[in-house]
C-alpha atoms as one frame of an Amber mdcrd trajectory, in Angstrom:
protein
  10.152  12.309  28.777   7.044  14.503  28.717   3.507  14.645  27.415   3.309
  15.619  23.753   2.436  19.227  22.935   0.755  20.534  19.829   4.012  22.225
  18.913   5.527  18.730  18.492   3.455  17.997  15.373   6.247  18.613  12.873
   8.707  16.419  14.768   6.116  13.667  15.208   5.316  13.711  11.492   9.010
  13.374  10.653   9.382  10.350  12.959   6.257   8.738  11.521   7.673   9.013
   8.008  10.923   7.291   8.963   9.629   4.713  11.443   6.895   3.116   9.287
   7.323   4.532   5.780   4.477   2.621   4.113   1.799   4.262   6.280   0.279
   7.561   5.117   0.614   9.879   8.119   1.305  13.497   7.234   2.494  16.281
   9.504  -0.940  17.862   9.074  -2.434  14.676  10.461  -0.037  14.770  13.416
  -1.327  18.250  14.278  -4.937  17.116  13.904  -4.367  14.007  16.024  -2.866
  16.057  18.832  -5.980  18.235  18.868  -8.268  15.191  19.013  -6.438  12.992
  21.523  -8.861  13.972  24.280 -11.928  13.030  22.205 -10.493   9.569  21.588
  -9.240   8.923  25.110  -5.701   8.757  23.792  -2.499   9.824  25.543   0.757
  10.701  23.840   4.344  11.135  25.043   7.576  12.257  23.424  11.170  11.484
  24.337  13.725  14.294  24.135  17.303  13.324  23.338  20.035  15.913  22.742
  17.354  18.580  22.728  15.282  16.979  19.950  12.088  14.927  19.883  13.489
  11.485  19.111  10.570   9.159  19.757   6.857   9.078  20.447   4.437   6.746
  22.218   0.656   6.650  22.269  -1.776   4.731  24.436  -5.496   4.304  23.902
  -7.893   2.273  26.013  -9.810  -0.519  24.293 -13.346  -1.033  25.565 -14.593
  -4.535  26.257 -14.865  -7.309  28.815 -11.061  -7.593  28.847  -9.836  -4.010
  29.499  -6.661  -3.345  27.580  -4.652  -0.572  25.980  -3.362  -0.321  22.437
   0.187   1.054  22.444   2.497   2.372  19.778   6.163   3.199  20.328   8.132
   4.727  17.461  11.721   5.968  17.500  13.580   7.910  14.850  15.949   5.390
  13.214  18.928   7.667  13.794  18.261   7.583  17.559  17.963   3.839  18.022
  19.774   1.780  20.696  19.958   4.720  23.114  17.129   3.775  25.466  14.506
   5.986  23.831  12.085   3.163  23.058  12.477   1.632  26.510  11.734   4.918
  28.257   8.675   5.537  26.102   7.324   2.050  26.704   7.718   2.386  30.467
   5.895   5.717  30.489   3.006   4.412  28.404   2.704   1.079  30.209   2.408
   2.669  33.644  -0.154   5.281  32.611  -3.069   2.827  32.578  -2.941   0.987
  35.924  -6.357  -0.696  35.665  -5.971  -2.627  32.416  -5.125  -6.310  32.173
  -3.249  -6.300  28.865  -1.185  -4.151  26.538  -1.674  -4.693  22.815   0.444
  -3.481  19.926   1.478  -4.080  16.340   5.206  -4.390  15.756   7.396  -4.556
  12.700   8.510  -8.087  11.899  12.229  -7.328  11.663  14.604  -8.966  14.194
  15.355  -5.750  16.110  11.672  -4.910  16.616  10.761  -8.467  17.580  13.595
  -8.770  20.096  12.595  -5.438  21.674   8.993  -6.615  22.065   9.955  -9.979
  23.549  12.418  -8.365  25.949   9.570  -6.336  27.433   7.178  -9.226  27.812
   5.140  -9.016  24.609   4.144 -12.287  22.980   3.235 -12.553  19.271  -0.365
 -13.707  18.879  -0.977 -13.061  15.196   0.578 -12.022  11.926  -0.368  -9.290
   9.482   0.726  -9.158   5.858   1.611  -5.778   4.377   1.251  -5.748   0.592
   1.510  -3.214  -2.217   0.230  -2.787  -5.774   0.662  -0.193  -8.501  -2.927
   0.960  -9.145  -2.058   1.586 -12.785  -1.722  -2.188 -13.274  -5.197  -2.942
 -11.920  -7.833  -3.703 -14.578 -10.792  -1.359 -14.880 -13.765  -2.247 -12.756
 -16.960  -3.453 -14.388 -20.471  -2.074 -13.802 -21.796  -2.116 -10.235 -23.376
  -5.379  -9.101 -27.063  -5.691  -9.921 -29.297  -3.629  -7.672 -26.503  -1.512
  -6.172 -25.379   2.070  -6.798 -21.704   3.108  -6.811 -20.841   6.350  -4.994
 -17.652   8.053  -3.814 -17.756   8.282  -0.050 -17.547  12.083  -0.199 -21.050
  12.060  -1.739 -22.557  10.449   1.339 -24.432  13.038   3.335 -25.520  10.520
   5.965 -22.435   9.220   7.727 -24.644   7.020   9.906 -24.630   4.430   7.100
 -20.835   4.472   7.061 -20.686   4.194  10.843 -23.117   1.265  10.922 -21.372
  -0.779   8.228 -17.953  -0.041   9.686 -18.923  -1.157  13.182 -20.663  -4.318
  11.965 -17.586  -5.278   9.955 -15.234  -4.392  12.820 -16.939  -7.016  14.965
 -15.797  -9.692  12.500 -12.218  -8.501  12.027 -10.066 -11.525  12.988  -7.215
  -9.240  14.026  -9.304  -7.470  16.660  -7.650  -4.200  15.598 -10.683  -2.445
  14.095 -12.225   0.147  16.393 -15.914   0.387  17.220 -16.747   4.067  16.828
 -19.294   6.538  18.032 -20.079   9.197  15.440 -17.835  11.670  17.247 -14.981
   9.160  17.277 -15.451   8.268  13.608 -15.070  11.902  12.668 -12.120  12.550
  14.974 -10.147   9.397  14.186 -10.923   8.942  10.511 -13.357  11.051   8.533
 -11.973  14.505   9.377  -8.331  13.426   9.150  -6.293  15.519   6.679  -5.050
  12.304   5.026  -8.508  10.818   4.479  -9.496  10.874   0.793 -13.269  10.316
   0.584 -13.307  11.597  -3.004 -11.147   8.589  -3.990 -12.851   6.068  -1.701
 -15.848   4.180  -3.101 -18.921   2.453  -1.765 -21.972   0.540  -2.976 -25.435
   1.597  -1.833 -28.471  -0.663  -1.617 -31.892   0.982  -1.699 -33.913  -0.931
   0.855 -37.506  -0.357   1.919 -36.327   1.086   5.234 -33.811   3.387   3.539
 -30.416   3.119   1.835 -27.750   0.794   3.254 -24.015   1.014   2.613 -23.466
  -2.538   1.382 -19.677  -2.221   1.050 -16.958   0.418   0.986 -13.219   0.888
   0.606 -11.551   3.899   2.252  -8.044   5.204   1.627  -5.608   7.748   2.982
  -3.524   9.434   0.302  -0.178  11.174   0.002  -0.569  12.841  -3.379   2.897
  14.406  -3.414   4.497  11.022  -2.693   2.209   9.112  -5.069   1.152   6.582
  -2.452  -1.886   5.506  -0.475  -2.863   3.380   2.511  -6.038   1.303   2.686
  -7.627   2.295   5.970 -10.688   0.025   5.738 -12.474  -2.253   3.279 -15.703
  -3.679   4.637 -18.920  -5.393   3.601 -22.179  -5.207   5.529 -22.944  -8.732
   6.867 -26.273  -8.844   4.991 -24.495  -8.396   1.634 -21.571 -10.774   1.930
 -20.811 -13.537  -0.543 -21.387 -11.331  -3.607 -17.843 -10.104  -4.270 -18.610
  -6.554  -3.173 -15.315  -6.012  -1.314 -13.379  -6.791  -4.477 -15.541  -4.398
  -6.509 -15.198  -1.392  -4.197 -11.489  -1.959  -3.707 -10.912  -2.227  -7.475
 -12.961   0.936  -8.084 -10.930   2.761  -5.442  -7.640   1.603  -6.975  -8.826
   2.853 -10.368  -9.504   6.251  -8.778  -6.052   6.274  -7.204  -4.424   5.556
 -10.571  -6.261   8.534 -12.075  -4.616  10.950  -9.604  -1.092   9.579  -9.986
  -0.769   7.151  -7.074   1.800   4.488  -8.002   2.090   2.549  -4.730  -1.060
   1.512  -2.881  -0.447  -0.248   0.430  -2.715  -2.466   2.463  -2.487  -4.775
   5.478  -4.607  -7.736   6.483  -4.581 -10.417   9.132  -3.112 -13.765   8.099
  -6.361 -15.411   9.221  -8.534 -13.238   6.965  -8.880 -15.607   4.006 -11.538
 -13.559   2.150  -9.382 -10.420   2.124  -6.324 -12.458   1.127  -8.278 -13.665
  -1.930  -9.462 -10.130  -2.776  -5.959  -8.677  -2.616  -4.423 -11.527  -4.611
  -6.987 -11.021  -7.389  -6.099  -7.321  -7.522  -2.387  -8.030  -7.895  -1.125
  -7.035  -4.453   2.350  -8.376  -3.703   3.571  -9.139  -0.151   6.183  -6.633
   0.962   6.692  -7.147   4.681   5.117  -8.635   7.788   4.003  -7.129  11.060
   3.037  -8.918  14.261   0.149  -8.519  16.640   1.577  -8.455  20.164   0.088
  -8.849  23.631   1.592  -8.367  27.088  -0.530  -9.635  29.966  -0.288  -7.612
  33.169  -0.330  -9.035  36.677  -1.385  -6.389  39.186
């Protein structure tokens, strides 16, 4: 066990691809994430088995009245059942002595669930992971009355994106959406090599006090693999109830189809009825399930 080094980026990217194949996380992103861990208050460890990086763990503090840490533990499938995951979890769990809870998202398969329960994690929510072929999605109609459609790459003022993102994050029933500062938004999302702002679309409202990003849908894209991951679809609270989330997500899927993406993935909390309706209307089909997990700590 040791702290991750920047030279581990290639190995980390390879494990990411095998451990959770529907996520878009390139080796270039692994290198970028390692450079930005300090900005985001994130720690990262790797496990070495037979001289090779065989698993990774990350821990990131979650601000709030209930201090907690979001953990991920991922092991190369070929190195399972050899204590790698257990060692990584112990290292990550002991690195944040002042928190009251550990939070994670785990795969819903029996092996992953039994591992989580064995180490004291309790399921407290369910997330649906669904997929659609963007080529099957009908073309979007004109923008809703009074709104302008723009690709996110055309936005020169990221403050609008930050504001709408953070307002929507407050209402995320999963509790998994981060509240960003501008520096964190850039480090964790906007400047990521996998972010595709040219294929991500928003709707702008021209208000008396200045333009407002009424809704947006952002994706990460693996062009070589023909797949994408929906990183965030959000509507500003003042513009809800007008079907804007469905419009921006449909427009983004149309853009993905134009560049050859054939599998577009998304995830949403089982309690998020509006997003369930949006995804069903777009033709998303359930593929797998993941679980939100919490382990309370008693110091």
